[in-house]
C-alpha positions in Angstrom: -50.3 -43.5 15.9 -51.2 -39.9 17.0 -47.7 -39.4 18.3 -46.2 -40.5 15.0 -48.4 -38.1 13.1 -47.4 -35.3 15.4 -43.7 -36.0 14.7 -44.3 -36.1 11.0 -46.2 -32.8 11.1 -43.5 -31.1 13.1 -40.9 -32.4 10.7 -42.9 -31.0 7.8 -43.2 -27.6 9.5 -39.4 -27.6 10.1 -38.5 -28.4 6.5 -40.8 -25.8 5.1 -39.4 -23.0 7.4 -38.1 -20.1 5.3 -34.4 -19.6 5.2 -32.4 -16.3 5.1 -32.0 -16.7 1.4 -35.8 -16.8 0.7 -35.7 -13.1 1.4 -35.3 -10.7 -1.6 -31.7 -9.5 -2.2 -32.7 -6.0 -1.4 -33.7 -7.1 2.2 -30.5 -9.1 2.5 -28.4 -6.1 1.5 -30.2 -4.0 4.1 -29.5 -6.6 6.8 -25.8 -6.7 5.8 -25.7 -2.9 5.8 -26.3 -3.1 9.6 -23.6 -5.8 10.2 -20.2 -4.3 10.9 -17.2 -5.4 8.8 -15.8 -7.7 11.5 -19.0 -9.7 11.7 -19.2 -9.9 7.9 -15.8 -11.7 7.9 -17.2 -14.1 10.5 -20.4 -14.7 8.4 -18.3 -15.6 5.4 -17.3 -18.7 7.3 -20.9 -19.8 8.0 -21.7 -21.4 4.6 -20.9 -21.1 0.9 -24.1 -19.2 0.1 -23.3 -16.4 2.7 -19.7 -16.3 1.5 -20.8 -15.9 -2.2 -23.3 -13.2 -1.2 -20.8 -11.2 0.9 -18.1 -11.6 -1.7 -20.3 -9.5 -4.0 -20.1 -6.6 -1.6 -17.4 -4.2 -0.6 -16.0 -5.6 2.7 -15.3 -2.1 3.9 -11.7 -2.6 5.1 -9.7 0.2 3.7 -6.4 0.0 5.6 -4.4 -3.3 5.9 -1.1 -3.8 7.7 1.1 -6.9 7.8 3.5 -6.5 10.8 6.4 -8.9 11.6 8.5 -8.0 14.7 10.3 -10.0 17.3 8.5 -13.3 16.4 5.2 -11.5 16.6 3.0 -11.9 13.5 0.0 -9.5 13.1 -2.5 -8.4 10.5 -4.3 -5.1 11.3 -7.5 -4.5 9.4 -9.0 -1.0 9.5 -12.3 0.4 8.3 -12.8 4.1 7.5 -12.2 5.2 11.1 -11.3 3.9 14.6 -13.0 2.9 18.1 -13.8 -0.4 22.0 -12.4 -3.9 22.3 -14.1 -7.3 21.9 -13.2 -10.8 20.9 -13.9 -12.2 17.4 -14.2 -15.7 16.2 -11.2 -15.2 13.8 -8.4 -15.7 16.2 -8.0 -12.0 17.1 -9.8 -9.0 18.7 -11.1 -5.8 17.4 -12.1 -2.3 18.5 -15.5 -1.3 17.2 -18.5 0.9 17.6 -20.8 0.3 14.7 -21.3 3.2 12.2 -17.9 4.3 13.5 -14.3 3.0 13.1 -13.3 -0.6 13.2 -9.9 -2.0 13.9 -9.2 -5.7 13.9 -6.0 -7.3 14.9 -5.3 -10.9 14.0 -2.3 -12.7 15.6 -0.8 -16.0 14.7 2.2 -18.0 16.0 4.2 -18.4 12.8 4.8 -16.6 9.5 3.2 -19.3 7.4 0.0 -19.1 9.5 -0.3 -15.3 9.2 0.4 -15.4 5.5 -2.4 -18.0 5.0 -4.8 -15.6 6.9 -3.7 -12.8 4.7 -4.1 -14.8 1.5 -7.7 -15.8 2.5 -8.6 -12.2 3.2 -7.1 -10.9 0.0 -9.1 -13.4 -2.0 -12.3 -11.4 -1.3 -13.3 -10.4 -4.9 -14.6 -6.9 -4.1 -11.8 -5.9 -1.8 -10.4 -2.4 -2.6 -7.9 -1.1 -0.2 -6.8 2.6 0.3 -3.6 1.8 2.1 -1.6 -1.4 2.3 1.4 -1.3 4.7 4.0 -4.0 5.2 6.6 -3.7 7.9 8.9 -6.6 8.7 12.0 -6.6 10.9 12.7 -10.3 10.1 12.0 -13.1 7.6 12.0 -10.6 4.6 13.2 -13.3 2.2 10.5 -15.7 3.4 7.8 -13.1 3.0 9.1 -12.3 -0.5 8.8 -16.0 -1.5 5.5 -16.7 0.2 3.5 -13.5 -0.3 0.0 -14.3 -1.5 -0.5 -14.6 -5.3 -3.8 -12.7 -5.3 -3.9 -9.5 -7.5 -4.3 -6.8 -4.8 -6.4 -3.7 -5.5 -4.7 -1.1 -3.3 -4.3 2.6 -4.0 -1.3 3.1 -1.8 1.5 0.7 -0.9 3.9 1.4 1.9 6.6 -1.1 2.5 9.6 -1.0 4.8 12.6 -3.0 6.1 13.3 -4.7 2.8 16.3 -4.5 0.5 15.4 -3.6 -3.1 16.0 -7.1 -4.5 13.2 -8.4 -2.3 10.6 -5.8 -3.3 9.9 -6.8 -6.9 7.9 -10.0 -6.2 5.8 -8.1 -3.6 5.1 -5.0 -5.7 4.2 -7.2 -8.7 1.2 -8.6 -6.8 -0.5 -5.2 -6.9 -2.9 -4.2 -9.7 -1.1 -1.8 -12.1 -3.1 1.4 -12.7 -5.1 0.9 -9.5 -2.0 1.4 -7.5 -1.3 5.1 -7.5 1.3 5.6 -4.7 4.3 3.6 -3.7 6.3 4.4 -0.6 9.5 2.5 0.1 11.9 2.5 3.0 14.9 0.3 2.0 18.1 -0.9 3.6 21.4 -2.0 2.2 24.6 -0.5 0.9 23.5 0.2 -2.7 19.9 0.4 -3.8 19.5 -0.8 -7.4 15.8 -0.4 -8.4 16.3 -1.6 -12.0 13.8 -4.5 -11.7 11.3 -2.3 -9.8 11.2 0.6 -12.3 10.6 -1.9 -15.1 7.4 -3.0 -13.5 4.0 -1.8 -14.8 3.1 -0.9 -11.2 6.0 1.7 -11.2 5.2 2.9 -14.8 1.5 3.5 -14.0 2.0 5.0 -10.5 1.4 8.7 -9.9 3.5 9.2 -6.8 6.7 7.6 -5.5 8.5 8.1 -2.2 11.8 6.3 -1.6 14.1 6.8 1.4 16.6 4.6 3.3 15.7 3.1 6.7 17.1 5.1 9.6 19.5 2.3 10.4 20.9 1.9 6.9 24.7 2.2 6.6 26.2 5.6 6.1 27.5 4.4 2.7 24.0 3.5 1.3 22.9 5.4 -1.8 20.1 5.1 -4.3 20.6 4.3 -7.9 17.7 5.3 -10.1 18.1 7.0 -13.5 16.5 10.4 -13.1 14.4 9.9 -16.3 12.6 7.0 -14.6 10.9 9.5 -12.3 9.4 12.2 -14.5 6.3 10.3 -15.7 5.1 10.8 -12.1 3.1 13.7 -10.7 4.9 13.6 -7.4 8.1 12.0 -6.2 10.3 12.3 -3.1 13.7 10.5 -3.1 16.6 10.5 -0.7 20.2 9.5 -0.7 21.0 10.0 -4.3 23.9 11.8 -6.0 22.9 14.6 -8.4 25.4 14.8 -11.2 25.7 17.5 -13.9 24.2 15.0 -16.4 21.2 14.5 -14.1 20.8 18.3 -13.8 20.8 18.6 -17.6 18.2 15.8 -17.9 16.0 17.6 -15.3 16.3 20.9 -17.2 15.4 19.3 -20.5 12.5 17.3 -19.1 11.0 20.3 -17.4 11.0 22.2 -20.7 8.4 19.7 -22.1 6.9 18.1 -19.0 3.2 18.3 -18.4 2.6 15.7 -15.7 5.0 16.6 -12.9 3.5 18.6 -10.0 6.1 18.4 -7.3 9.5 16.7 -6.7 12.0 16.7 -3.9 15.4 15.2 -4.3 17.8 14.9 -1.4 21.5 14.4 -2.1 23.7 12.5 0.2 26.6 14.8 -0.7 26.6 18.6 -1.1 25.4 19.6 -4.6 28.2 20.6 -6.9 28.4 24.2 -8.2 28.5 22.8 -11.7 25.1 21.4 -11.1 23.8 24.8 -10.2 25.3 26.3 -13.3 23.2 24.0 -15.4 20.2 26.1 -14.3 22.1 29.4 -14.2 25.2 29.7 -16.4 26.2 33.0 -14.9 26.2 31.6 -11.3 29.5 32.4 -9.5 30.5 31.6 -5.9 28.9 29.9 -2.9 25.2 29.6 -2.5 22.7 28.9 0.3 19.4 28.7 -1.6 18.8 29.6 -5.2 15.6 29.7 -7.3 15.3 29.3 -11.0 12.3 29.4 -13.4 12.1 26.8 -16.1 9.0 26.9 -18.3 6.1 26.5 -15.8 8.3 25.2 -12.9 10.3 26.7 -10.1 13.5 24.9 -9.2 15.0 25.6 -5.8 18.5 24.4 -5.0 20.2 24.4 -1.7 23.3 22.7 -0.3 21.8 19.1 -0.4 18.4 19.3 -2.0 16.7 20.1 -5.2 12.9 21.0 -5.2 10.7 21.3 -8.2 7.2 22.6 -8.1 4.7 23.7 -10.7 3.8 27.4 -10.5 0.7 27.5 -12.7 
């Protein structure tokens, strides 16, 4: 009888033991402030209550990279900075010294598996990324078709090794307006960006960098109407042809532009003298580098490039 009573009392004590969630939210937040970002990801998998609590906090990962090379599938998650290696319970390992940088590398054996991991990570509601990088030397079409459907809050998108037709479904996943910078390294013979510059992500961006991959064919060139660039504050584009019509549009836009701060346009072919004459009708002969003032802008033209910067 006494033994049965003891068991019942012990059971009562156990059931009445306070849980983590009996603590005030302020205390819980202070505890989580002292848990590094890697362990917060682990804690999200403990129970639904912890997941919901942590999903209302910034997960603190600011740099994300999806890397696909030679049948290797990686996601790299970075916090503000860098730093020693340890195992995690998430199928990867990380370098970490708390209150300092955190780098986590997650590896999987197939593209589908790594994209599922990425989709789960991107579903964190408060996730705001400074830099999202995608580099893929293979399976570009599969990535395009299976990229997570979450709306991604990232300030800068860097994407390489894709042809332009594969970029639209990926770029469209990023939150327009929140996405400020887009950097693209493309491959192919002719880069038609028509679908991309019709996206709200392009229209609301502040900075665009577009250049061909180093291994693109020598005949590759970029086809973007020049007027699709001048809503930006900065742009840097390579492998274009600068026509007289383009030069006239640039001159006319600069006479009324207020948003552009800096632009660099690299031409695949030497710039025609007729293009220079758009900026200086009296120009005669060869040139190395010439500068012209248009409204509040300085236009610098040399053999293969045209640079525009605001002079203030």
